[in-house]
Structures are given as C-alpha cells and as structure tokens.
RODO-2510 file (C-alpha; in nm, 4 decimals, decimal comma):
residues 282
     n   res          X          Y          Z
     1     m    -0,3123    -0,6953     0,4501
     2     i    -0,0936    -0,6799     0,7625
     3     e    -0,0245    -1,0512     0,8127
     4     n     0,2566    -1,0354     1,0693
     5     e     0,0942    -1,1027     1,4071
     6     a     0,3826    -0,9305     1,5903
     7     i     0,2990    -0,6107     1,4009
     8     n    -0,0698    -0,6509     1,4803
     9     k     0,0194    -0,7096     1,8452
    10     a     0,2175    -0,3851     1,8379
    11     i    -0,0703    -0,1926     1,6794
    12     n    -0,3106    -0,3272     1,9427
    13     y    -0,0677    -0,2210     2,2166
    14     i    -0,0392     0,1308     2,0758
    15     i    -0,4175     0,1648     2,0460
    16     d    -0,4719     0,0339     2,4011
    17     h    -0,2126     0,2749     2,5461
    18     m    -0,2933     0,5803     2,3359
    19     g    -0,3377     0,8017     2,6411
    20     e     0,0027     0,7127     2,7859
    21     e     0,3575     0,8195     2,7127
    22     i     0,4743     0,5295     2,4966
    23     c     0,7906     0,5098     2,2896
    24     v     0,9458     0,2773     2,0331
    25     e     1,1265     0,0826     2,3063
    26     d     0,7987     0,0137     2,4905
    27     v     0,6359    -0,1291     2,1786
    28     a     0,9417    -0,3352     2,0796
    29     d     0,9763    -0,4747     2,4332
    30     h     0,6088    -0,5687     2,4364
    31     c     0,6671    -0,7733     2,1208
    32     h     1,0030    -0,9136     2,2422
    33     f     1,2196    -0,7615     1,9690
    34     s     1,5103    -0,5200     1,9677
    35     k     1,4175    -0,1572     1,9025
    36     f     1,6006    -0,1198     1,5710
    37     y     1,5001    -0,4553     1,4231
    38     f     1,1359    -0,4124     1,5182
    39     n     1,1177    -0,0575     1,3880
    40     r     1,2441    -0,1758     1,0488
    41     m     0,9982    -0,4667     1,0482
    42     f     0,7104    -0,2345     1,1461
    43     k     0,7887     0,0130     0,8678
    44     e     0,8052    -0,2653     0,6078
    45     a     0,4572    -0,3844     0,7122
    46     t     0,2828    -0,0483     0,7576
    47     g     0,4831     0,2073     0,5589
    48     e     0,5494     0,4071     0,8772
    49     s     0,8003     0,3938     1,1591
    50     v     0,6679     0,3071     1,5043
    51     y     0,7253     0,6663     1,6184
    52     a     0,5438     0,8139     1,3175
    53     f     0,2511     0,5743     1,3674
    54     i     0,2182     0,6652     1,7373
    55     k     0,2395     1,0394     1,6691
    56     r    -0,0154     1,0277     1,3870
    57     a    -0,2545     0,7979     1,5733
    58     k    -0,2542     1,0195     1,8830
    59     m    -0,3206     1,3316     1,6799
    60     e    -0,5994     1,1694     1,4756
    61     q    -0,7650     1,0208     1,7827
    62     s    -0,7575     1,3584     1,9574
    63     a    -0,9091     1,5174     1,6440
    64     f    -1,1829     1,2542     1,6470
    65     r    -1,2654     1,3374     2,0068
    66     l    -1,2751     1,7083     1,9274
    67     k    -1,5401     1,6148     1,6737
    68     v    -1,7610     1,3898     1,8870
    69     e    -1,7105     1,5227     2,2419
    70     r    -1,8098     1,8871     2,2075
    71     q    -1,8648     1,9197     2,5828
    72     k    -1,4946     1,8572     2,6554
    73     s    -1,2441     2,1401     2,6282
    74     v    -0,9467     2,1324     2,3939
    75     t    -0,7202     2,1416     2,7004
    76     d    -0,8864     1,8342     2,8537
    77     i    -0,8636     1,6348     2,5313
    78     s    -0,5025     1,7308     2,4647
    79     g    -0,4125     1,6311     2,8219
    80     d    -0,5626     1,2866     2,7649
    81     y    -0,2901     1,2268     2,5040
    82     g    -0,0009     1,3678     2,7021
    83     y     0,0136     1,7144     2,5433
    84     s     0,0314     2,0523     2,7097
    85     s    -0,2161     2,2997     2,5604
    86     s     0,0514     2,4943     2,3685
    87     n     0,2330     2,1843     2,2411
    88     f    -0,0949     2,0314     2,1276
    89     s    -0,1966     2,3423     1,9353
    90     s     0,1393     2,3518     1,7580
    91     a     0,1343     1,9804     1,6697
    92     f    -0,2286     2,0030     1,5603
    93     r    -0,1610     2,2962     1,3282
    94     q     0,1307     2,1082     1,1768
    95     q    -0,0934     1,8159     1,0802
    96     y    -0,4265     1,9876     1,0022
    97     h    -0,3161     2,3425     0,9103
    98     m    -0,5647     2,5007     1,1517
    99     s    -0,6146     2,5416     1,5238
   100     p    -0,8016     2,2751     1,7235
   101     a    -1,0847     2,5247     1,7831
   102     d    -1,1213     2,6020     1,4112
   103     f    -1,1089     2,2304     1,3308
   104     r    -1,3929     2,1649     1,5724
   105     k    -1,6031     2,4383     1,4099
   106     s    -1,5457     2,3183     1,0524
   107     i    -1,5353     1,9398     1,0856
   108     l    -1,8993     1,8705     0,9939
   109     e    -1,8758     2,0768     0,6766
   110     h    -1,5484     1,9043     0,5928
   111     a    -1,6968     1,5612     0,6657
   112     l    -1,9335     1,5768     0,3684
   113     s    -1,6596     1,6886     0,1314
   114     a    -1,4438     1,3987     0,2560
   115     n    -1,7030     1,1419     0,1445
   116     p    -1,5165     0,8391     0,0023
   117     n    -1,7234     0,8781    -0,3196
   118     w    -1,8023     0,5193    -0,4072
   119     e    -1,7014     0,5605    -0,7734
   120     e    -1,9791     0,3804    -0,9619
   121     y    -2,2361     0,5075    -0,7083
   122     s    -2,1059     0,8650    -0,6919
   123     d    -2,4192     1,0098    -0,8537
   124     r    -2,6317     0,8627    -0,5722
   125     v    -2,4257     0,9794    -0,2724
   126     p    -2,6427     1,2067    -0,0509
   127     e    -2,5315     1,5673    -0,0164
   128     y    -2,6688     1,5913     0,3369
   129     m    -2,6474     1,4056     0,6670
   130     p    -2,9416     1,2823     0,8737
   131     s    -3,0526     1,5176     1,1508
   132     f    -3,0221     1,4562     1,5248
   133     e    -3,3906     1,3607     1,5363
   134     e    -3,3563     1,1160     1,2459
   135     c    -3,0562     0,9526     1,4143
   136     d    -3,2286     0,9404     1,7504
   137     e    -3,5108     0,7289     1,6081
   138     n    -3,2583     0,4569     1,5243
   139     v    -3,0396     0,4616     1,8375
   140     t    -3,0493     0,2211     2,1329
   141     i    -2,8154     0,1637     2,4290
   142     e    -2,7003    -0,1969     2,4648
   143     v    -2,4571    -0,4052     2,6687
   144     l    -2,2650    -0,6531     2,4548
   145     d    -2,0746    -0,9655     2,5609
   146     d    -1,7157    -1,0199     2,4459
   147     l    -1,6861    -1,1637     2,0960
   148     f    -1,4085    -1,4003     1,9858
   149     v    -1,3278    -1,3540     1,6184
   150     i    -1,1067    -1,4516     1,3290
   151     y    -0,9736    -1,1279     1,1837
   152     e    -0,7652    -0,9835     0,9043
   153     r    -0,6210    -0,6326     0,9304
   154     y    -0,5767    -0,3891     0,6447
   155     k    -0,4334    -0,0435     0,6001
   156     g    -0,5821     0,1312     0,2980
   157     n    -0,9025     0,2792     0,1585
   158     y    -1,2493     0,1800     0,2781
   159     r    -1,3481     0,1631    -0,0887
   160     d    -1,1595    -0,1683    -0,0968
   161     l    -1,3902    -0,3269     0,1587
   162     k    -1,6148    -0,4979    -0,0967
   163     q    -1,3267    -0,6996    -0,2418
   164     v    -1,1699    -0,7522     0,1011
   165     w    -1,4935    -0,9057     0,2302
   166     c    -1,5306    -1,1303    -0,0755
   167     d    -1,1787    -1,2661    -0,0267
   168     f    -1,2210    -1,3013     0,3498
   169     l    -1,5504    -1,4912     0,3324
   170     g    -1,4132    -1,7235     0,0667
   171     k    -1,1109    -1,8025     0,2836
   172     y    -1,3023    -1,8704     0,6071
   173     q    -1,6313    -2,0119     0,4824
   174     d    -1,5673    -2,3433     0,6622
   175     y    -1,5717    -2,1588     0,9965
   176     m    -1,9131    -1,9980     0,9410
   177     t    -2,2208    -2,1222     1,1270
   178     e    -2,5767    -1,9953     1,1643
   179     e    -2,4626    -1,8084     1,4785
   180     s    -2,1653    -1,6365     1,3128
   181     l    -2,1489    -1,2576     1,3071
   182     l    -1,9644    -1,0482     1,0486
   183     l    -1,7880    -0,7524     1,2107
   184     e    -1,5935    -0,4622     1,0688
   185     i    -1,3691    -0,2696     1,3086
   186     t    -1,2817     0,0725     1,1655
   187     y    -1,0098     0,2488     1,3607
   188     d    -1,0085     0,5690     1,1568
   189     d    -1,2565     0,8328     1,0427
   190     p    -1,1904     0,9190     0,6749
   191     s    -1,2968     1,2773     0,7396
   192     i    -0,9908     1,2983     0,9683
   193     t    -0,7450     1,0349     0,8445
   194     d    -0,6128     1,0286     0,4896
   195     a    -0,8544     0,8040     0,2988
   196     d    -0,5759     0,5755     0,1731
   197     n    -0,4239     0,5368     0,5195
   198     c    -0,7191     0,3991     0,7186
   199     l    -0,6800     0,0970     0,9436
   200     f    -0,9584    -0,1624     0,9589
   201     d    -1,0252    -0,5247     1,0554
   202     v    -1,2753    -0,7606     0,8960
   203     c    -1,3896    -1,0283     1,1401
   204     l    -1,5931    -1,3453     1,1744
   205     s    -1,7144    -1,4519     1,5191
   206     v    -1,6164    -1,8086     1,6128
   207     d    -1,6049    -2,0378     1,9149
   208     l    -1,3264    -1,9910     2,1681
   209     g    -1,1856    -2,3254     2,0560
   210     c    -1,0719    -2,1877     1,7188
   211     t    -0,6938    -2,2436     1,6973
   212     l    -0,6080    -2,0072     1,4122
   213     e    -0,3308    -1,7590     1,4913
   214     n    -0,5239    -1,4571     1,3617
   215     t    -0,7906    -1,4555     1,6335
   216     r    -0,8703    -1,1918     1,8935
   217     t    -1,1339    -1,0835     2,1434
   218     v    -1,3553    -0,7855     2,0671
   219     e    -1,4291    -0,6383     2,4070
   220     g    -1,7913    -0,6145     2,5108
   221     g    -1,9493    -0,3563     2,7365
   222     r    -2,1825    -0,0617     2,6980
   223     y    -2,2445     0,0674     2,3463
   224     i    -2,4612     0,3112     2,1590
   225     v    -2,6066     0,1175     1,8661
   226     y    -2,7316     0,2879     1,5511
   227     h    -2,9570     0,0549     1,3500
   228     f    -2,8889     0,1384     0,9860
   229     k    -3,1018     0,0255     0,6918
   230     g    -3,0067     0,1567     0,3511
   231     h    -2,7737     0,1392     0,0538
   232     l    -2,3961     0,1306     0,0413
   233     w    -2,3681     0,4963    -0,0559
   234     e    -2,5763     0,6020     0,2463
   235     i    -2,3434     0,4417     0,5044
   236     y    -2,0873     0,7223     0,5200
   237     p    -2,3386     1,0073     0,5744
   238     a    -2,5144     0,7975     0,8406
   239     h    -2,1862     0,7308     1,0219
   240     q    -2,0917     1,0981     1,0107
   241     a    -2,4342     1,2079     1,1378
   242     l    -2,4240     0,9588     1,4245
   243     l    -2,0805     1,0740     1,5405
   244     g    -2,0710     1,4396     1,4410
   245     i    -2,4327     1,5363     1,5119
   246     w    -2,6089     1,2855     1,7376
   247     f    -2,3183     1,1821     1,9596
   248     a    -2,1831     1,5359     1,9845
   249     k    -2,5184     1,6508     2,1282
   250     s    -2,5928     1,3400     2,3339
   251     g    -2,3713     1,4166     2,6327
   252     y    -2,2210     1,0672     2,6314
   253     e    -1,8459     1,0193     2,6708
   254     i    -1,6728     0,7891     2,4266
   255     d    -1,4750     0,4950     2,5652
   256     k    -1,1252     0,3864     2,4588
   257     r    -1,2606     0,0578     2,3194
   258     c    -1,2866     0,0499     1,9408
   259     g    -1,6167     0,0926     1,7627
   260     f    -1,7324    -0,1553     1,5015
   261     d    -2,0159    -0,2500     1,2684
   262     i    -2,2087    -0,5784     1,2595
   263     y    -2,3604    -0,6750     0,9252
   264     r    -2,7081    -0,8217     0,9749
   265     f    -2,8151    -0,8463     0,6096
   266     v    -2,6588    -0,7697     0,2728
   267     d    -2,8252    -0,7739    -0,0692
   268     p    -2,5184    -0,7679    -0,2995
   269     e    -2,7254    -0,7151    -0,6141
   270     n    -2,8894    -0,3919    -0,4941
   271     m    -2,6186    -0,3026    -0,2359
   272     y    -2,8903    -0,2744     0,0298
   273     m    -2,7728    -0,3447     0,3844
   274     v    -2,8884    -0,3768     0,7422
   275     i    -2,5989    -0,2860     0,9729
   276     d    -2,5647    -0,2021     1,3415
   277     f    -2,3047     0,0656     1,4189
   278     y    -2,1569     0,0162     1,7673
   279     v    -1,9971     0,3153     1,9460
   280     p    -1,8406     0,2384     2,2886
   281     i    -1,9429     0,4628     2,5773
   282     k    -1,8357     0,4895     2,9401
***
C-alpha cells in the first residue's frame, strides 16, 4: 500500500496533468519538497523515479486510447501527450516492441492472453469476450454526482484485490452505513500494463465530514455504465469487451477522469457479483 499522502498527491497530480509537459520539478513543487529529496521518497514508495513513472504512465495511457478510441488517429493521440509523430513511434516501439498501428491491430487478441488467470479459477476463465451486441444490452449512459470517499492506494497485481478488500473493510467497518458505496478505481489495463505494476484504489463512500487524512473526491459527470452480473472469473473478459469492442465501436470519446467500478452485491461463497463499470465520457 502507498500510505504516504504526499506521494499519493503527486500521483494524482501526474494523472490530472498527463496531457501536459510536466517534469520532476513540477511534481516536487506541487508537493512542497525539493526535487532530489522528493524523487528519492517517491522511488522508495513506488519503486520508480518520478521521471520513470511519468514516462511510463503517458505511454500506457496513450496505448489505452489507441485501444478504445479507434476513430482517433495515432498522430492525434500522440499529440495529446506531447509527442511528435516520429518521437511517439520510437518511444512506443521501445516499450511495446511494435509500432502503434500494429499494437492497435493486435490488442484485442493480446487482451485475452493477458487474462490475470485467477489461479484457483483458471479452469473456468472464458476463452472469449462478449460481443458488441451482448455488451450493448447492459450499457446505459448516466450522470453521476461527486463521491467523497475513504481510499487506500496499491501498486501491484489485481489478483490481490480479494485480500485487499478484506483488510480494507475490516479496518473501516465503523464508517460503513446503509448508504455506503464500495468503489474500486483501476488506473491501469492489465492487457497494457505489466500485471504486477498496476495502480488501483479501494474506496468507501462517506459523508463530507469524515476527517481521515486518506480521503478524496471521485469526480462525477457523464459516464457509460456497464451493468455486470456474473462470477469473478468473468469480470476481466467483460471489462475487455466493454473497452476494446463496445467502446471502440461506440463513437464516444473517453474523458481524462478515471474510470471505476461500484460493487452492488457480492456472494463471497460462490464469487458471484453484481458490479457497475463506470467509463468517463466527454
């Protein structure tokens, strides 16, 4: 868990300014630390320098948009992250060992092979993704109010989420009410980001009066909502189908706000869940 709130503040700043030219000094100044001290502190907490984190995050976010925004050209997407077309192609090849165009063509096939493979459930993991029509039956467009939440941030593998949630709910059970929502903010797509290097927050909605330090606002607005009902091992294929098939054909443009999931019901014995996947749109 990333417990240092200065580091989390820095990560939020980087994510919010992904389309801008930001450097180590900008992030350190935002958190009121010297460049060299903060860079050392950041690397101790995340395993990466500030520069390496920014570079990787920009490249992975651009790869994600290549996947879900098929109507946008490679040049347009690279420009959104401050790259010229030639520089972007070179940097992209360095990280993904293929051109942006080839990545876009192969990402859906790669997505299935990148399935996290939920160990004890591996024999039940589907070898296919739902179709556009199957996704469309479960999609609505909604406008959501801001949500104020207690959160804990982790950098690791999504396979750890079961234990992370158990620990989190045990720690904050006194803050839960009948109106509380359980949210999971996933910043990375494991078909794009190394599975052991994914960033995610687990959250509990609370009243604005909560005085804990580890609180934040999840920004509301317009979202595509996919209403999922199924088992744990079906979540990944459903996510990939929503983003790689349905969204890619929908014509919508993704917003810079982070997507998240809201858990509506969980049967821990059978690992059956009702979850709403929220994807921000402009």
